[in-house]
C-alpha positions as CSV (number, residue, x, y, z in Angstrom):
1,M,-22.9,-4.1,-12.6
2,K,-22.0,-3.2,-9.0
3,Y,-18.5,-4.0,-7.8
4,S,-17.4,-4.6,-4.2
5,H,-15.2,-2.0,-2.6
6,G,-13.0,-4.7,-0.9
7,K,-9.3,-4.9,-1.5
8,L,-9.4,-8.1,-3.5
9,S,-12.0,-6.7,-5.9
10,K,-10.0,-3.6,-6.6
11,Y,-6.9,-5.7,-7.1
12,R,-8.6,-7.9,-9.6
13,L,-10.0,-5.0,-11.5
14,M,-6.7,-3.2,-11.7
15,A,-5.0,-6.5,-12.7
16,N,-7.3,-6.5,-15.8
17,S,-5.0,-3.9,-17.2
18,P,-1.9,-5.2,-19.0
19,D,-0.1,-1.9,-18.1
20,L,-0.7,-2.4,-14.4
21,V,-0.6,-6.1,-13.6
22,S,3.2,-6.3,-13.3
23,S,3.1,-3.4,-10.7
24,L,0.5,-5.1,-8.4
25,P,1.7,-7.5,-5.7
26,K,-0.1,-10.8,-6.3
27,T,-3.2,-10.8,-4.0
28,R,-5.5,-13.7,-3.1
29,S,-8.3,-14.4,-0.6
30,M,-6.9,-15.7,2.6
31,S,-6.9,-19.5,2.7
32,K,-4.4,-22.2,3.6
33,S,-3.7,-23.1,0.0
34,H,-3.2,-19.4,-1.1
35,F,-1.1,-18.6,2.0
36,L,1.2,-21.6,1.3
37,A,1.4,-21.0,-2.4
38,L,2.4,-17.3,-2.0
39,M,4.9,-18.1,0.8
40,Q,6.5,-20.7,-1.4
41,Q,6.7,-18.4,-4.4
42,Y,7.8,-15.2,-2.8
43,G,9.1,-16.1,0.7
44,G,7.0,-13.5,2.4
45,V,3.4,-12.3,2.6
46,V,1.2,-9.7,4.2
47,V,-2.2,-10.8,5.6
48,K,-4.8,-8.0,6.1
49,P,-8.5,-7.5,6.6
50,S,-10.4,-7.4,3.3
51,G,-12.2,-4.2,4.2
52,G,-9.9,-2.9,6.9
53,W,-8.2,0.5,7.1
54,G,-5.6,2.3,9.2
55,G,-3.2,-0.6,9.4
56,M,-5.4,-2.5,11.8
57,G,-4.9,-6.3,11.9
58,V,-2.0,-6.4,9.4
59,I,0.4,-9.4,9.8
60,S,3.7,-9.8,8.0
61,V,5.2,-13.3,7.5
62,S,8.7,-13.9,6.2
63,S,10.8,-17.0,5.7
64,E,13.9,-17.4,7.7
65,D,16.6,-20.1,7.9
66,Q,16.1,-23.8,8.7
67,G,12.3,-23.8,8.3
68,N,11.6,-20.9,10.6
69,Y,9.2,-18.1,9.9
70,K,9.1,-14.5,11.3
71,V,5.7,-13.2,12.1
72,H,5.5,-9.4,12.7
73,Y,2.3,-7.6,13.9
74,D,2.2,-4.2,15.6
75,Q,5.5,-4.0,17.4
76,K,5.5,-7.8,18.2
77,K,7.8,-10.3,16.4
78,K,7.5,-14.0,16.8
79,S,9.6,-16.8,15.3
80,I,7.7,-20.0,14.5
81,H,9.1,-23.3,13.2
82,G,7.3,-24.9,10.3
83,I,4.9,-23.4,7.7
84,N,1.9,-25.3,9.0
85,S,2.4,-24.0,12.5
86,T,2.9,-20.5,11.1
87,Y,-0.3,-20.7,9.2
88,S,-2.2,-22.0,12.3
89,F,-0.8,-19.1,14.4
90,V,-1.9,-16.5,11.7
91,K,-5.3,-18.1,11.3
92,K,-5.9,-17.9,15.1
93,K,-5.0,-14.2,15.0
94,I,-7.4,-13.3,12.2
95,K,-10.2,-15.7,13.4
96,S,-13.0,-16.1,10.9
97,S,-13.2,-12.5,9.5
98,P,-12.4,-12.2,5.7
99,H,-8.8,-11.4,5.0
100,I,-6.5,-11.2,2.0
101,V,-3.0,-12.5,1.6
102,Q,-0.7,-10.5,-0.5
103,R,2.9,-10.8,-1.8
104,K,5.2,-9.0,0.6
105,I,7.1,-6.2,-1.0
106,S,10.5,-5.4,0.5
107,L,9.8,-1.7,0.9
108,A,12.6,0.8,0.7
109,K,13.7,2.2,4.1
110,V,14.8,5.4,5.7
111,K,17.2,4.8,8.6
112,G,16.0,1.2,8.8
113,R,12.3,2.1,8.8
114,P,10.1,1.1,5.9
115,F,8.1,3.7,4.0
116,D,5.4,3.9,1.4
117,L,3.5,6.7,-0.3
118,R,0.1,8.1,-0.3
119,V,-0.9,9.5,-3.7
120,M,-4.0,11.5,-4.2
121,M,-5.9,11.4,-7.5
122,Q,-8.9,13.7,-8.1
123,R,-11.1,14.6,-10.9
124,K,-14.0,16.9,-11.6
125,K,-17.1,15.7,-13.4
126,G,-16.4,15.2,-17.1
127,S,-12.7,16.0,-16.7
128,S,-9.5,14.1,-16.6
129,W,-7.7,12.8,-13.4
130,V,-5.2,15.1,-11.7
131,L,-2.5,14.0,-9.2
132,T,-3.1,16.6,-6.5
133,G,-0.7,15.4,-3.9
134,K,1.8,12.7,-2.8
135,L,3.8,12.2,0.3
136,A,5.9,9.5,2.0
137,K,4.8,7.7,5.2
138,I,7.7,6.4,7.3
139,A,6.9,3.7,9.8
140,G,7.5,4.3,13.5
141,S,10.2,2.5,15.4
142,G,9.6,-1.3,15.5
143,Y,6.6,-1.3,13.2
144,M,6.3,-2.7,9.7
145,I,3.1,-0.8,8.9
146,T,3.4,2.8,7.7
147,N,0.1,4.1,9.1
148,I,1.1,7.2,10.9
149,A,-1.5,7.2,13.7
150,R,-0.9,3.5,14.4
151,S,2.8,3.3,14.1
152,H,3.6,6.8,15.4
153,G,5.5,7.4,12.2
154,R,6.0,10.6,10.3
155,V,5.4,12.1,6.8
156,V,7.9,13.7,4.6
157,P,8.0,14.8,1.0
158,V,8.5,12.0,-1.5
159,S,11.8,13.4,-2.8
160,T,13.2,13.5,0.7
161,A,12.3,9.9,1.4
162,I,13.9,8.7,-1.8
163,R,17.1,10.7,-1.3
164,Q,17.5,9.4,2.3
165,S,16.5,5.8,1.5
166,N,18.4,2.6,0.8
167,I,17.2,2.5,-2.8
168,K,20.2,1.5,-5.0
169,D,21.1,4.1,-7.6
170,A,18.0,6.1,-6.8
171,S,17.0,8.7,-9.4
172,V,14.5,10.9,-7.7
173,S,13.1,12.3,-11.0
174,S,12.7,8.9,-12.8
175,I,11.1,7.3,-9.7
176,Q,8.7,10.3,-9.3
177,N,7.8,10.1,-13.0
178,R,7.0,6.4,-12.6
179,I,4.9,7.1,-9.6
180,D,2.9,9.7,-11.5
181,H,2.4,7.5,-14.5
182,I,1.3,4.4,-12.7
183,S,-1.0,6.4,-10.4
184,L,-2.8,7.9,-13.4
185,D,-3.1,4.5,-15.0
186,A,-4.6,3.1,-11.8
187,A,-7.2,5.9,-11.5
188,K,-8.3,5.5,-15.2
189,Q,-8.6,1.7,-14.8
190,L,-10.6,1.9,-11.6
191,Q,-12.9,4.5,-13.1
192,K,-14.0,2.0,-15.8
193,Y,-15.7,0.0,-13.0
194,Y,-16.5,2.6,-10.4
195,R,-17.8,5.3,-12.7
196,W,-18.9,7.6,-9.8
197,I,-15.5,8.0,-8.1
198,D,-13.8,11.4,-8.1
199,T,-11.2,10.8,-5.4
200,I,-8.7,8.0,-5.0
201,G,-6.0,7.6,-2.3
202,L,-3.4,5.1,-3.6
203,D,-1.0,3.4,-1.3
204,V,2.1,3.1,-3.4
205,G,5.3,1.2,-2.5
206,I,8.9,1.5,-3.7
207,D,11.2,-1.4,-3.2
208,S,14.9,-1.4,-2.6
209,V,15.7,-1.4,-6.3
210,G,13.4,1.4,-7.1
211,K,10.4,-0.5,-8.6
212,V,7.1,1.1,-8.0
213,W,4.1,-1.0,-6.7
214,I,0.4,-0.2,-6.2
215,I,-0.4,-1.8,-2.8
216,E,-4.0,-0.8,-2.6
217,A,-6.6,1.9,-3.5
218,N,-9.0,3.7,-1.2
219,F,-12.0,5.7,-2.3
220,M,-12.4,7.6,1.0
221,P,-8.8,8.6,1.9
222,A,-8.0,10.9,4.8
223,K,-6.9,14.2,3.5
224,S,-5.6,15.4,6.8
225,L,-2.4,13.4,6.3
226,F,-1.2,16.2,4.0
227,Y,-1.7,18.8,6.7
228,K,1.2,17.2,8.5
229,L,3.6,18.3,5.9
230,K,5.5,21.6,6.6
231,D,4.5,22.9,3.2
232,K,0.7,23.1,3.1
233,T,0.4,23.7,-0.7
234,M,-0.7,20.1,-1.5
235,F,-3.2,20.1,1.4
236,R,-4.8,23.3,0.2
237,R,-4.9,22.0,-3.4
238,I,-6.6,18.7,-2.3
239,I,-9.1,20.4,0.0
240,G,-10.0,23.0,-2.5
241,F,-10.2,20.8,-5.6
242,H,-13.9,20.0,-5.4
243,K,-15.1,23.3,-3.9
244,K,-17.2,25.4,-6.2
245,R,-15.8,28.8,-7.1
246,R,-18.2,31.6,-6.5
């Protein structure tokens, strides 16, 4: 059976795993009923293109006081009164293209700026998955998306981001171990359905209490992100992983 590469399909396939489902932000196709249900349940959602990349078209919606809602896209923030008016505004922004609506995770922050992680999983034919690199992407000023090119943010080692973050009682080693464990589980789960994949770029979030979340998976991740780190060890490992040795 051939499976779609869209965000919703990958979410559903990962959610088939009892070990992963509690670490996946609930995700649905974008519709008024799904939007309203997730807003009511969680108080905040992220709306994004089903097949988009690079942080384009991402809209964050959060509940505020007295029936007001904050809509955040690019560097723009707008306060709207009433959930129906808020939905209408978002729907107008996304037009008719297919989108998903996802529970908003309150990402940990470094100096007030949210960050998430890029985790690279790779495997050679007939071999097990290997975590070849991970880094933290810190959003640029005024942005809620962490895409470096779009938000003019920066990359740092994961341990640096955790230590400098607002995560309460952060244990760098325990969070790192959790990231590694959940990333390996995600790679194994996705391989059950996409048997040909040998590279996965996982976008992984950490919330303010240190819980690790898998936000989405990409089968054609940009490797150049790792070149931006001062230490090029991970970049060289990722680039060289599938090269044949002479």
